[in-house]
N, C-alpha and C positions, 0 to 999 in steps of 0.2 A: 548482353541484355540485362538490365537491372530489374530487381524485384523489390516489392514493398508491400507490407500488409500489417494487419493488426492481430496480435495474439493476446487473448484474455487468460489471465491466471485466475482460476477459481478454486474454492475449497473452504473448509471450515476455518473459523478464526484460529490463528496461531499455527496453521499448517506449514508456514514458512514461505508464504508468497512474497512478502516484502524482501526477505533475505535472498530469495531466488532472483527477484527482479534486480536488486542491487548487484548481485553476482553477474548476471547477464550483461548489464549495462557497464559494469566496471567502475561504478561510482555510487555514492549513496543518494538516491533520489526518493526513496520511500522510507519512512521512519520504522524502526524495528524496536520493539520492546517485548518483554515477557508477558505483557498483559494482552488479553484478547481484545478484538474490535478496535485496534489502534488505527488502522487505515480507514479514513473516512471518505476521501475523494478518489475518483478513478485516476490514479496517477499514471501518466504515460511516460515510460522510460524508453529511450531509443538505443538500440544496439545494432552494430554493423557486423555482418557475417559474409565475407567475400563481397559479391555484388548485390547482396540483399540487405535491405534496411528493415529490421524487425521493430515494430512499435508495440511495446508491451503495455497492456492495460492492467494495472494492479488493482483488482476490485476489492472492496471491503469483504471480509469474511462472511460467508452465508450462515445465518443462524435464525432462530425464531425471534422475530422482532417484537418488542414490548412497547417502545416509545416512538414518538414521531421521528426522532433522529435515527433510531434503529430501522424504521420502515424506509426512510429515505436512503439509507446506506444499502439495504438489501435491494431496493429498486435500482440503485446505481450499479450494483454488482451484476444483476441480470441484464441491465441495459448494455453494460460493457461486453458481456458474453454474447448477446444476440447480434451485436454489430461486428464481431470479430471474424477474421478469416480462418483462424485456428483457435481452439480452446485447449488449455492444459488444466486438467483436474489434478490438484496436488493433494496427496494424503500422506499421513505420517505412518511409517512402517510399523512402529511399535503399537499404534492404536488400531491399525487394521481397518476393516469395513465397519465403521460406526453407524449409529442411527442417523447422525447428521449427514454423513456421506451418502447413505442410502436415500435420504430425502433429496439431496442434490442430484443424484443419478436419476431419480424419478422426474424431477423438475427439468433436467436436461432433455429427457425424452419428450416432454411436453412443450418446452419453451424454445428449443434450439432447432433451427431448420436442419433437415437430414443431410444437406450438402456440406455443412460445416464439419470439418474433421475435429475429433476430440482425442487428444492424447492423454495417457495416464502417466503421471510422474510420482513415483513412490519415494518420498523424502526421508531423510534421517535413517538411511539403511544401515549405518554403522551401529545402530542400537539393537539389531535383531540378527538371528542366525540365518544362513542361506536357505535352509529348508522352510523356514517361516515365510521368507520372501517369495519363494516359489509358490507356496500354497496361497498366499495373499494375491499374487499375480493372477493365478488361475481363478480364484473366487471373484476378483474384480472384473475380469474379462468375461466371466459368465454373466455378471450383472449388467454389463454394458459393452457394446461392440467398439472398443477403443481402436483407433487407427494404429497406435503404437504404444508400447509400454517402456518407460525409462526408469532405471534405478539411479537415484541421485542422493548427494548430500549437498544441499544448497550452501550450508555453512562452510564446508570444506572444499567445495568446488568439484567434488567427484561426480562424473557423469554429466555435468552441465554443458560442456563443450559439444558433446554428442547430441544432446537435446537441442542446442542452439543451431547446429548444422542441419538437423532434420527439419526444424521449424523454417529455416531459411529456404529450404527446398520446396516447402509446401505453399509458399506465398505466390500470389499472382505476379506476372510480369508487369512492370510499370515503373514510372518515375518515383524517385524517393520523395517522401513527404516533407522531410526536414533536411537542413544542411548537414553535411557529414559529421561535423564536430558537435552537433547539438545532442544532449543526452536526455533532455526532458522537455515536455511542452507546458509544464506548469510555470506561471510567472515566478520570477525569483522572490517576489514579495511573499508568495504562498509557500515556497520551499523553506524560506527563512522562518516563517511562522510555524511550519511543521517541525522544524528542527528544535525550536524552543518548546513546542508542545511535547516532543519526545522527552526532553530533559525533565519537564514537569511530571510526565507520566512515570518516568523511572524513579523520581524522587518521592512522589506522593503515594499514599496508600488507598486501598479499597476503592470505593466508588468515585472518589473525588475527580480523578482524571476524566471520567465520563461526564462530569458536570461543568467542565470548563472548555474554553476554546481560546485560541490565540489569533490575533489579527495584526498585520503590519499596517500601521497608520500612516507613517511617513518613511520615505526612503530618499536619502540625499547623497549623491556621489559628489565628493568634495574635490576641489582643485588639487589638493595634495595627494590624490590617489586613494584616500580612505573613503569609507562609506558610513554615514550615520543612519541607524535604523531605530525607529520608535515603534514599539509594539505594545498592544493592550492585551492583558489576560482577563477575559470575562469569566466571572464565577457567578453561581446562582444565589449564594447566601453570604451574609456578613461573616458567619462562622468560617466559611470556606476561605474568605479573604485573609483572615488571621492565620489559617494553616499555610496558605501559599506564601504569605510574607514571612512567617516564622518569627522566632524570638529576635527582637531588634532588627528585623529585616534580613536575618542571616540566610533563610531558605531561598528567598527570591534572589538574593545576591549570588549565592553559589550556582543557582540555576542559570542566571544571567551570564556568569563567567563561562560555564560549560557550553551554553548555546553560542556565545560570542566566539569562542575558540573554534567551534565546528563550522559556524557560518563563515568565519575568516578563512579557514582552510578551504572550504568549498569555493569561495569567491577568489581566493588567491590574493587577498589584500587585507589591510587593517580594517576592522569593523568596530565602530562605537555603538554598542547596543544599550538602549534605554527601555526598561520594562515598567509598565504601570499595571496595577491590579484594580479592576473596577467591578462592582457588584451590579449585575443586571439580572434580576430575579427571573425574567421570562425569556432569556436569550434563546432557550430551546424552542421557543414558539415564534421567533422573529425571522421572517424570510431573508433579510440581509445576511444573517449569520450563515445560513445555508448556502447562499450565493458565494460567500467568501470561501466556503469549504468545497465548492464545485459540485454541490448537491442541489437537487430540485426540491424546494419546500413542499410543492404539491404532492410529491411522491410519498410524503410522510402521512398523508391522509389515510385513515384506516378504511 
């Protein structure tokens, strides 16, 4: 009998959700950077475990929203959690039970139906001593009735197989949602845009990455087996455009090269990537930009 279901990964920004998702799926479907709030859309990664198909919903990190985009991201995160068969709360071992995690636990009690199982995954366990882990496990389980607790290192892969096996066993019996070889339900156009945005986020500093977005405008699979991709980087100000372009276009050129290499590897074919930078002062207030990110513009209303 086959099983299939949805697993939501929730937690504070930078807890390691995207790294865990990519590790579970065995491929890079969610962008990973050292900056917080990188994941914007609910990216579904698909993993197979025996006869079970686990569809992971990688939600944006939960935090106190300030802007419309923040509010839409937090709404998407809770939407992903409420629709799931199982929820995994990811925390960082060395940070312990933070104020942010306490707030998430309180919200879990209010927002998530009692029948949904919630597991705890303590990540980055290589950063702390065993006695610290034991104390944290006890403290967390006193704060919330977790169905199970797992000690993992998403980056190194430690404990991840055990977590995936347990999740597979919790899913309802039923037909698979996706073909066996599919690893994500995001359109390739969006995955390619996310890969470019990751390179921008890694290269640029401070607030700028949160003031830009990337969209795939054209996608052409050519007869010779290669693909031409045209993308637009939208920024909010003229000054931002100059920073993204860099001196004599050097910055955008190196970002384009890095993105092209990663998209080529992901697709398994030659990619010709063309990037344009456009100033759109109000892109953060345009419904179409939110649709492109898989977010609901209305959720951004305060």
